C-alpha positions as CSV (number, residue, x, y, z in Angstrom):
1,X,49.1,127.3,124.9
2,X,47.6,127.5,121.5
3,X,44.1,128.3,120.2
4,X,42.3,125.2,118.8
5,X,41.5,127.0,115.5
6,X,45.1,128.0,115.1
7,X,46.1,124.4,115.5
8,X,43.7,123.4,112.7
9,X,45.4,125.9,110.4
10,X,48.9,124.6,111.6
11,X,47.6,121.1,111.0
12,X,46.8,121.9,107.4
13,X,50.3,123.4,106.9
14,X,52.0,120.5,108.6
15,X,50.3,118.1,106.2
16,X,51.0,120.3,103.2
17,X,47.3,120.8,102.5
18,X,47.6,123.8,100.2
19,X,44.0,124.2,99.2
20,X,40.7,123.8,101.1
21,X,37.1,124.6,100.0
22,X,34.3,126.1,102.1
23,X,31.8,128.7,103.0
24,X,32.1,130.8,106.1
25,X,29.5,131.0,108.7
26,X,29.3,132.0,112.4
27,X,30.0,128.4,113.6
28,X,33.2,128.0,111.8
29,X,34.5,131.6,111.7
30,X,37.3,131.0,114.1
31,X,38.7,128.4,111.7
32,X,38.5,130.6,108.8
33,X,40.2,133.4,110.7
34,X,43.0,131.2,111.7
35,X,43.6,129.9,108.2
36,X,43.6,133.3,106.8
37,X,46.0,134.6,109.5
38,X,48.5,131.8,109.0
39,X,48.5,132.4,105.3
40,X,49.7,129.0,104.1
41,X,46.5,127.3,103.0
42,X,44.3,128.9,100.3
43,X,40.6,128.9,101.0
44,X,38.5,128.6,97.8
45,X,35.2,130.1,98.8
46,X,32.4,128.0,97.0
47,X,28.7,129.0,96.9
48,X,27.3,125.7,98.0
49,X,28.8,123.2,100.4
50,X,28.0,120.1,98.4
51,X,30.1,121.6,95.6
52,X,32.9,122.3,98.1
53,X,33.0,118.6,99.1
54,X,32.9,117.4,95.5
55,X,35.7,119.8,94.6
56,X,37.8,118.5,97.5
57,X,37.5,114.9,96.1
58,X,38.1,116.1,92.5
59,X,41.3,117.9,93.9
60,X,42.7,114.5,95.0
61,X,41.6,112.6,91.8
62,X,43.5,115.2,89.7
63,X,46.7,115.4,91.8
64,X,46.8,112.7,94.3
65,X,47.1,115.5,97.0
66,X,44.8,115.7,100.0
67,X,42.4,118.6,100.5
68,X,39.8,119.5,103.0
69,X,36.3,121.3,103.2
70,X,35.3,123.6,106.0
71,X,31.5,123.9,106.5
72,X,29.4,125.7,109.2
73,X,26.6,124.5,111.4
74,X,23.0,123.7,110.3
75,X,22.2,124.0,106.7
76,X,26.0,124.2,105.9
77,X,26.7,120.8,107.4
78,X,23.4,119.4,105.9
79,X,24.4,120.7,102.4
80,X,27.7,118.9,102.5
81,X,26.2,115.5,102.8
82,X,25.7,114.8,99.1
83,X,29.4,115.5,98.5
84,X,30.4,113.3,101.4
85,X,28.3,110.3,100.1
86,X,29.8,110.9,96.5
87,X,33.4,110.7,97.9
88,X,32.4,107.7,100.1
89,X,30.9,105.9,97.2
90,X,34.1,106.4,95.1
91,X,36.6,105.8,97.9
92,X,38.1,109.3,97.6
93,X,40.0,110.6,100.7
94,X,39.4,114.2,102.2
95,X,38.8,115.8,105.6
96,X,35.5,117.7,106.3
97,X,35.7,120.0,109.3
98,X,32.4,121.4,110.4
99,X,31.6,124.1,112.9
100,X,28.6,123.5,115.3
101,X,26.7,125.1,118.2
102,X,28.7,125.6,121.3
103,X,29.5,122.5,123.3
104,X,27.3,123.6,126.2
105,X,24.2,123.1,124.0
106,X,25.5,119.8,122.6
107,X,26.0,118.4,126.0
108,X,22.9,119.8,127.7
109,X,20.5,119.4,124.8
110,X,21.8,116.2,123.3
111,X,18.5,114.5,124.0
112,X,16.6,117.1,121.8
113,X,16.2,116.8,118.0
114,X,18.0,120.1,117.4
115,X,20.2,122.1,119.9
116,X,21.3,125.6,120.2
117,X,20.1,127.8,117.3
118,X,20.6,125.4,114.3
119,X,22.7,122.5,115.7
120,X,22.2,118.9,115.0
121,X,24.4,115.9,115.3
122,X,26.1,115.8,111.9
123,X,28.8,113.3,113.1
124,X,26.2,110.8,113.9
125,X,24.3,111.5,110.7
126,X,27.2,110.8,108.4
127,X,28.7,107.9,110.4
128,X,27.6,105.4,107.8
129,X,29.1,107.4,104.9
130,X,32.4,108.3,106.3
131,X,35.4,106.1,107.4
132,X,35.4,108.1,110.6
133,X,33.3,111.0,112.1
134,X,33.6,112.5,115.6
135,X,32.4,115.6,117.5
136,X,35.2,117.2,119.5
137,X,34.1,118.1,123.0
138,X,37.5,118.3,124.7
139,X,39.9,120.9,123.3
140,X,42.9,118.9,124.5
141,X,42.1,116.2,121.9
142,X,42.3,118.4,118.9
143,X,45.8,117.2,117.7
144,X,44.9,113.6,118.4
145,X,41.8,113.8,116.4
146,X,43.2,115.7,113.5
147,X,46.1,113.1,113.2
148,X,43.5,110.4,113.5
149,X,41.5,111.8,110.7
150,X,44.5,112.2,108.5
151,X,45.6,108.6,109.0
152,X,42.2,107.0,108.6
153,X,41.4,108.8,105.3
154,X,44.6,107.7,103.8
155,X,44.7,104.2,105.0
156,X,43.4,101.0,103.5
157,X,40.3,101.7,101.3
158,X,40.4,105.5,101.2
159,X,37.3,107.7,102.0
160,X,36.2,111.0,103.7
161,X,36.3,111.6,107.4
162,X,34.5,114.3,109.3
163,X,35.6,116.2,112.5
164,X,32.9,118.4,114.1
165,X,34.4,121.2,116.2
166,X,31.9,123.3,118.2
167,X,32.2,127.0,118.0
168,X,33.4,127.6,121.6
169,X,35.9,124.7,121.4
170,X,37.4,126.5,118.4
171,X,38.3,129.5,120.6
172,X,39.7,127.7,123.6
173,X,43.4,127.3,124.4
174,X,45.2,124.0,124.6
175,X,48.8,122.8,125.1
176,X,50.8,122.2,122.0
177,X,53.0,119.1,121.2
178,X,54.9,118.2,118.1
179,X,52.9,116.6,115.3
180,X,53.2,113.0,114.8
181,X,54.6,112.0,111.4
182,X,52.2,109.8,109.5
183,X,54.2,106.9,107.9
184,X,52.2,104.6,105.6
185,X,52.7,101.1,106.5
186,X,53.9,98.5,103.9
187,X,51.1,96.4,102.4
188,X,51.3,92.7,103.4
189,X,53.1,90.7,100.8
190,X,50.5,88.1,100.1
191,X,51.9,85.6,97.6
192,X,48.7,84.8,95.7
193,X,50.3,85.9,92.6
194,X,51.5,82.2,91.9
195,X,47.9,81.0,91.9
196,X,46.9,83.7,89.5
197,X,49.8,83.0,87.2
198,X,48.9,79.3,87.2
199,X,45.3,80.2,86.3
200,X,46.5,82.4,83.4
201,X,48.7,79.7,82.0
202,X,45.9,77.1,82.2
203,X,43.5,79.5,80.5
204,X,42.8,79.6,76.7
205,X,41.1,83.0,76.8
206,X,42.4,85.1,79.8
207,X,41.3,88.8,80.2
208,X,42.3,91.4,82.7
209,X,39.9,94.1,84.0
210,X,41.5,97.2,85.4
211,X,39.5,99.1,87.8
212,X,39.5,102.3,90.0
213,X,41.4,100.4,92.8
214,X,44.5,100.5,90.7
215,X,44.4,104.3,90.7
216,X,43.4,104.5,94.4
217,X,46.4,102.3,95.3
218,X,48.9,104.3,93.1
219,X,49.7,101.3,90.9
220,X,48.8,102.9,87.5
221,X,52.5,102.7,86.1
222,X,53.0,99.2,87.5
223,X,49.7,98.1,85.8
224,X,50.8,99.6,82.5
225,X,54.1,97.8,82.7
226,X,52.4,94.5,83.5
227,X,50.1,94.9,80.4
228,X,53.0,95.7,78.2
229,X,55.2,92.8,79.3
230,X,52.5,90.1,79.3
231,X,50.3,91.3,76.4
232,X,47.3,89.9,78.2
233,X,44.0,91.4,76.6
234,X,42.7,94.1,78.9
235,X,39.5,95.9,79.4
236,X,38.9,98.8,81.8
237,X,36.0,100.0,84.1
238,X,34.7,103.4,83.6
239,X,36.4,104.4,86.9
240,X,39.6,103.1,85.4
241,X,39.1,104.7,82.1
242,X,42.5,106.5,81.9
243,X,44.7,103.6,83.1
244,X,45.8,102.7,79.5
245,X,46.2,104.6,76.3
246,X,43.1,104.0,74.2
247,X,45.4,103.0,71.3
248,X,47.3,100.5,73.4
249,X,47.5,97.2,71.3
250,X,46.4,95.2,74.4
251,X,43.4,97.4,75.3
252,X,40.0,96.2,74.1
253,X,37.6,98.8,75.4
254,X,35.2,99.4,78.4
255,X,32.4,97.0,78.9
256,X,29.1,97.2,80.5
257,X,25.5,98.0,80.0
258,X,26.6,101.2,78.2
259,X,29.9,99.6,77.2
260,X,31.5,99.1,73.8
261,X,30.1,96.2,71.8
262,X,33.4,94.6,71.1
263,X,34.4,94.8,74.8
264,X,31.2,93.1,75.8
265,X,31.8,90.2,73.5
266,X,35.3,89.8,74.5
267,X,34.4,89.7,78.2
268,X,31.6,87.2,77.7
269,X,33.8,84.9,75.8
270,X,36.8,84.9,78.0
271,X,37.4,81.7,80.2
272,X,39.3,83.6,82.8
273,X,38.5,87.2,84.0
274,X,41.2,88.7,86.4
275,X,39.6,91.6,88.2
276,X,42.1,94.2,89.6
277,X,40.5,96.8,91.8
278,X,36.9,96.8,90.7
279,X,33.7,95.9,92.7
280,X,32.0,94.6,89.5
281,X,28.9,96.9,89.9
282,X,25.6,96.2,88.2
283,X,26.2,98.8,85.3
284,X,29.2,96.5,84.4
285,X,27.8,93.0,84.7
286,X,24.2,93.5,84.0
287,X,21.3,92.6,86.2
288,X,21.5,88.7,86.0
289,X,24.8,87.5,87.5
290,X,24.3,84.1,86.1
291,X,24.8,85.5,82.6
292,X,28.2,87.2,83.3
293,X,31.2,85.4,82.1
294,X,29.0,82.3,82.3
295,X,31.5,79.8,81.0
296,X,34.6,81.3,82.7
297,X,36.3,81.7,85.9
298,X,36.4,85.0,87.8
299,X,39.2,86.0,90.1
300,X,38.8,89.3,92.0
301,X,41.6,91.2,93.8
302,X,40.0,94.2,95.7
303,X,40.4,95.9,98.9
304,X,36.7,95.6,99.8
305,X,33.9,93.1,99.3
306,X,32.7,93.2,95.6
307,X,29.1,93.7,94.6
308,X,29.3,90.6,92.5
309,X,28.1,87.6,94.4
310,X,31.1,85.7,95.9
311,X,29.5,82.3,95.5
312,X,29.9,82.9,91.7
313,X,33.5,83.9,91.9
314,X,36.3,81.3,91.6
315,X,38.7,83.2,94.0
316,X,38.5,86.5,96.0
317,X,41.5,88.0,97.5
318,X,40.6,90.9,99.9
319,X,43.7,92.9,99.5
320,X,45.0,96.2,98.0
321,X,45.7,95.4,94.4
322,X,49.0,97.3,94.4
323,X,51.1,94.4,95.8
324,X,49.4,91.9,93.5
325,X,50.3,93.9,90.5
326,X,53.8,94.5,91.5
327,X,54.2,90.7,92.3
328,X,52.8,89.7,88.9
329,X,55.1,92.1,87.3
330,X,58.2,90.7,89.1
331,X,57.1,87.2,88.0
332,X,55.9,88.2,84.5
333,X,58.4,85.9,82.8
334,X,56.5,82.9,84.3
335,X,53.5,83.9,82.4
336,X,53.1,82.0,79.0
337,X,52.4,83.8,75.8
338,X,48.8,84.4,75.1
339,X,47.0,82.0,72.9
340,X,47.2,83.5,69.3
341,X,43.7,82.4,68.5
342,X,42.4,84.3,71.4
343,X,44.4,87.5,70.5
344,X,43.0,87.2,66.8
345,X,39.5,86.9,68.1
346,X,39.9,90.0,70.3
347,X,41.4,92.0,67.5
348,X,38.6,90.9,65.1
349,X,36.0,92.0,67.5
350,X,37.6,95.4,67.8
351,X,37.6,95.7,64.0
352,X,34.1,94.4,63.4
353,X,32.5,96.5,66.2
354,X,34.2,99.9,66.2
355,X,33.4,102.5,68.9
356,X,31.6,104.6,66.4
357,X,29.0,102.7,64.4
358,X,26.0,103.3,62.1
359,X,23.9,104.0,65.2
360,X,25.8,107.2,65.7
361,X,25.2,108.9,62.4
362,X,24.0,112.6,62.4
363,X,20.4,113.0,61.5
364,X,21.1,116.1,59.6
365,X,19.5,118.8,61.9
366,X,21.4,118.0,65.1
367,X,24.8,116.6,66.0
368,X,25.2,113.2,67.5
369,X,27.1,113.3,70.9
370,X,29.1,110.1,70.1
371,X,30.4,111.4,66.9
372,X,31.2,114.7,68.7
373,X,33.3,112.9,71.4
374,X,35.1,111.1,68.8
375,X,36.2,114.3,67.1
376,X,36.8,115.9,70.5
377,X,39.5,113.2,71.2
378,X,41.6,114.5,68.3
379,X,41.7,118.0,69.8
380,X,42.5,117.3,73.4
381,X,45.7,118.6,74.8
382,X,48.5,116.1,75.8
383,X,47.8,116.4,79.6
384,X,44.0,117.4,79.4
385,X,41.9,116.7,82.5
386,X,38.3,115.8,81.5
387,X,35.6,115.9,84.1
388,X,32.0,114.8,83.2
389,X,28.6,115.3,84.6
390,X,25.8,112.7,84.2
391,X,23.7,112.0,81.3
392,X,24.9,112.6,77.8
393,X,28.4,113.7,79.1
394,X,28.7,110.5,81.0
395,X,27.5,108.0,78.6
396,X,28.9,109.2,75.3
397,X,32.0,110.5,76.9
398,X,32.9,107.2,78.5
399,X,31.8,105.2,75.6
400,X,33.5,107.0,72.8
401,X,36.2,109.4,74.1
402,X,39.7,108.3,73.3
403,X,42.5,109.1,75.9
404,X,46.3,109.0,75.8
405,X,48.4,107.8,78.8
406,X,48.9,111.3,80.1
407,X,45.2,112.4,80.1
408,X,42.9,112.2,83.1
409,X,39.3,111.5,83.1
410,X,36.8,111.1,86.0
411,X,33.4,111.6,87.4
412,X,31.2,110.5,90.2
413,X,30.3,107.0,89.3
414,X,29.3,105.5,92.7
415,X,26.6,108.0,93.6
416,X,26.2,109.5,90.1
417,X,24.7,112.8,91.2
418,X,23.8,115.5,88.7
419,X,25.8,118.6,89.4
420,X,29.2,116.9,89.8
421,X,30.7,118.2,86.6
422,X,31.2,121.8,87.5
423,X,32.3,121.1,91.1
424,X,34.7,118.4,89.9
425,X,36.2,120.8,87.3
426,X,36.7,123.4,90.0
427,X,38.6,121.0,92.1
428,X,40.7,119.7,89.3
429,X,41.6,123.3,88.3
430,X,42.4,124.2,91.9
431,X,44.7,121.1,92.0
432,X,46.3,121.6,88.5
433,X,46.0,125.3,87.6
434,X,48.5,125.0,84.8
435,X,46.8,122.2,83.0
436,X,43.8,122.3,80.6
437,X,40.5,121.4,82.3
438,X,37.5,120.4,80.3
439,X,34.0,120.0,81.9
440,X,31.6,117.9,79.9
441,X,28.1,118.8,81.0
442,X,24.4,118.8,80.0
443,X,21.6,121.3,80.1
444,X,20.0,119.6,83.0
445,X,23.1,118.7,85.1
446,X,24.6,122.2,84.7
447,X,21.8,123.7,86.6
448,X,22.5,121.7,89.8
449,X,25.8,123.5,90.6
450,X,25.6,126.4,88.1
451,X,26.8,128.8,91.0
452,X,30.3,127.4,91.0
453,X,30.9,128.7,87.5
454,X,31.3,132.0,89.2
455,X,33.7,130.4,91.7
456,X,35.9,129.2,88.8
457,X,36.0,132.8,87.3
458,X,36.5,134.5,90.6
459,X,39.7,132.3,91.2
460,X,41.1,132.9,87.7
461,X,40.8,129.2,86.7
462,X,40.9,128.6,82.9
463,X,38.1,125.9,82.5
464,X,36.3,125.1,79.4
465,X,32.8,123.9,79.6
466,X,30.8,121.9,77.1
467,X,27.1,121.8,77.4
468,X,25.0,119.2,75.5
469,X,21.6,120.8,74.9
470,X,19.0,118.1,74.5
471,X,16.1,120.1,76.0
472,X,16.1,118.4,79.4
473,X,16.6,115.0,80.9
474,X,17.3,112.7,78.0
475,X,18.1,109.5,80.0
476,X,14.7,109.8,81.8
477,X,12.9,110.3,78.5
478,X,14.4,106.9,77.4
479,X,13.2,105.3,80.7
480,X,9.7,106.8,80.2
481,X,9.7,105.5,76.6
482,X,10.4,101.9,77.9
483,X,8.1,101.9,80.9
484,X,5.3,104.4,80.0
485,X,5.1,104.1,76.2
486,X,6.6,107.6,75.8
487,X,4.2,109.4,78.2
488,X,6.7,112.1,79.3
489,X,6.5,113.9,82.6
490,X,8.9,116.6,84.0
491,X,11.6,115.9,81.4
492,X,11.5,118.9,79.0
493,X,10.1,122.4,78.5
494,X,6.7,121.0,77.4
495,X,6.4,118.9,80.5
496,X,7.6,121.3,83.2
497,X,11.5,121.6,83.0
498,X,12.4,125.0,81.7
499,X,16.1,125.8,81.0
500,X,17.6,129.2,80.6
501,X,19.2,130.9,77.5
502,X,22.8,129.7,78.1
503,X,24.1,132.3,75.5
504,X,23.0,134.9,78.1
505,X,23.8,133.1,81.3
506,X,27.4,132.3,80.7
507,X,28.6,135.7,79.5
508,X,27.0,137.2,82.6
509,X,29.1,134.9,84.7
510,X,32.3,135.9,82.7
511,X,32.5,133.1,80.1
512,X,32.9,133.6,76.4
513,X,30.2,131.7,74.5
514,X,30.5,129.4,71.6
515,X,27.8,127.3,69.9
516,X,27.8,124.3,67.6
517,X,25.0,123.2,65.4
518,X,26.7,122.5,62.0
519,X,28.7,119.2,62.0
520,X,30.8,120.6,59.3
521,X,32.1,123.2,61.6
522,X,33.0,120.8,64.5
523,X,36.8,120.7,64.0
524,X,37.2,124.5,63.4
525,X,34.9,125.3,66.3
526,X,36.6,122.9,68.8
527,X,40.0,124.3,67.6
528,X,38.9,127.9,68.4
529,X,37.1,126.8,71.8
530,X,39.8,124.7,73.1
531,X,42.5,127.2,72.4
532,X,40.5,130.2,73.6
533,X,42.7,132.1,76.1
534,X,40.1,132.4,78.8
535,X,37.3,130.4,80.3
536,X,34.6,129.6,77.7
537,X,31.5,127.5,77.1
538,X,30.5,125.6,74.0
539,X,26.8,124.7,73.7
540,X,26.4,121.6,71.5
541,X,22.9,121.2,70.1
542,X,21.8,117.5,69.8
543,X,18.7,115.7,69.0
544,X,16.4,115.9,72.0
545,X,15.5,112.3,71.4
546,X,18.9,110.9,70.6
547,X,19.5,107.3,71.8
548,X,22.3,106.2,73.9
549,X,23.7,103.4,71.9
550,X,24.9,100.8,72.0
551,X,23.1,99.8,75.2
552,X,22.0,96.6,76.9
553,X,18.2,97.3,77.1
554,X,15.8,95.7,79.4
555,X,12.9,94.1,77.5
556,X,9.4,94.9,78.9
557,X,7.4,91.6,78.9
558,X,3.7,91.3,78.8
559,X,3.3,90.9,82.6
560,X,5.3,94.3,82.9
561,X,8.3,92.5,84.3
562,X,11.6,93.3,82.5
563,X,13.8,90.7,80.9
564,X,17.5,91.5,81.7
565,X,19.6,90.3,78.7
566,X,23.1,89.2,78.8
567,X,25.6,92.0,78.1
568,X,26.5,90.7,74.6
569,X,22.8,91.6,73.6
570,X,23.3,95.3,73.0
571,X,20.8,97.4,71.1
572,X,20.7,98.0,68.2
573,X,20.7,94.2,68.1
574,X,23.0,92.4,65.8
575,X,21.6,89.6,63.6
576,X,21.4,86.1,64.8
577,X,24.0,85.2,62.3
578,X,26.4,88.0,63.6
579,X,25.7,87.0,67.2
580,X,26.6,83.3,66.5
581,X,29.8,84.2,64.7
582,X,30.9,86.6,67.6
583,X,30.3,84.1,70.4
584,X,32.8,81.4,71.2
585,X,30.7,80.0,74.1
586,X,27.1,78.8,74.0
587,X,24.4,81.3,73.3
588,X,22.4,82.3,76.3
589,X,18.7,81.0,76.6
590,X,17.7,84.6,76.9
591,X,19.0,85.3,73.4
592,X,16.3,83.0,72.0
593,X,13.6,85.1,73.8
594,X,14.6,88.3,72.2
595,X,12.8,89.4,69.0
596,X,15.3,90.8,66.4
């Protein structure tokens, strides 16, 4: 006979789960004790449960290795929900094990809103944002349930699972059997690649979009080989940002509402878009589906139903993209050479509309975050892992940071919660302690999980943090400019959001502090900062009103409705002459409604 909590610890060892995140409480104390006694799995004790679950997901993103989070009852379980939704939205696997009140209260008081002292039905609450959630009321089911969780989180479209283990169940004894080995089944070999090849060969202007599904399915190297062999022009989603070297001759940028102008023109002028592992979310396609690739075919290969309307898609194959990519690679000799005129057009757009443009010039007093990212690219280490928060870090980072094939970059894009950056950097550092970890953050977002900066120090991780100081919530300032004519509320110090003096806060937490206000000192400061031997922070002072450009901006009409322009209409708007020269297809009617 074996104690249930000991079986949980043994399960973690059996599945080679080397690191878990969590906060101890009365309701999960047996589990913590068993893990500690076994001595195989390291517990990283965070200071907030949402950060623990975010870090769990980041651990997998950085290493491809599974992790878990251990939370307690009541507020501990409730605090974990933001992290659970974040991993659910981005299809990241992981196991959340929660403690709860004793099973007696759960059974006898199930009809009540709360049971025991602070218990509630966390398994029921997160049912819609997990692949599987279950409250264990029979100690003899512990091995079955743990194995079930492991299989489900890793199979098909990945995602988090939750197992709720009441306090008394953790302490009970149960018979032990050998663990069942999980064997990942082969994906079905669906031969739709012949259709795709036929469509490529019939197209004059084919384009591939590489998305997050490629990374999730473990097909990154196959994808790189496919693009190299076929030379098909390629763009990437933000979630797939590190699939290709930014200097790859077949890579033409990241498109979308906050995309790169050249990439948006290329997408809008292709006559065939092959989507590999992307749901085509609104930030990519814009808010008017009829305007996206309006004179071309769209083929989507993704494991789950895309956000883009299927009635506007030529073909949708609901499969893991891994087999499709491998099949296309095997048959790559059947793919015709790309139309040289299309290749010349793509290269021309890339040259005419560089990532850093006139709109990114410094204004003298402050640094421009896009120019900073461009310079930062040249100082990154060969295998740097970059984790961003939201706001400035997200937008200027994903628009202008250049990556090589060995670097990794990620953030929370499905949920897009402020506070992800520090928690994500913690998870990446725990997964890859010997690699350089860089967290790109902002003065607003850093405050959402500031406490985990201490967790990083406490565990001896060498994490560098960049804070963009723009005096508050810059993205919301721009929203208020558009909707309320610049009438600010709750976005900066003057309107109610006070921020601390980071030059005092970070040293108190154990970080060495750098600051950057002078553009001429950017290279030297980055060199010192990134090569600093211990954890450090660099505060970058930028214009509190800096624009995020280029951007597809909604146009407020006289009736207060918003005109959603096609994604080739990025602000600052190009002249009518430049627009016509850059478009191979007919101009949108909406372009005629926009004043230049």
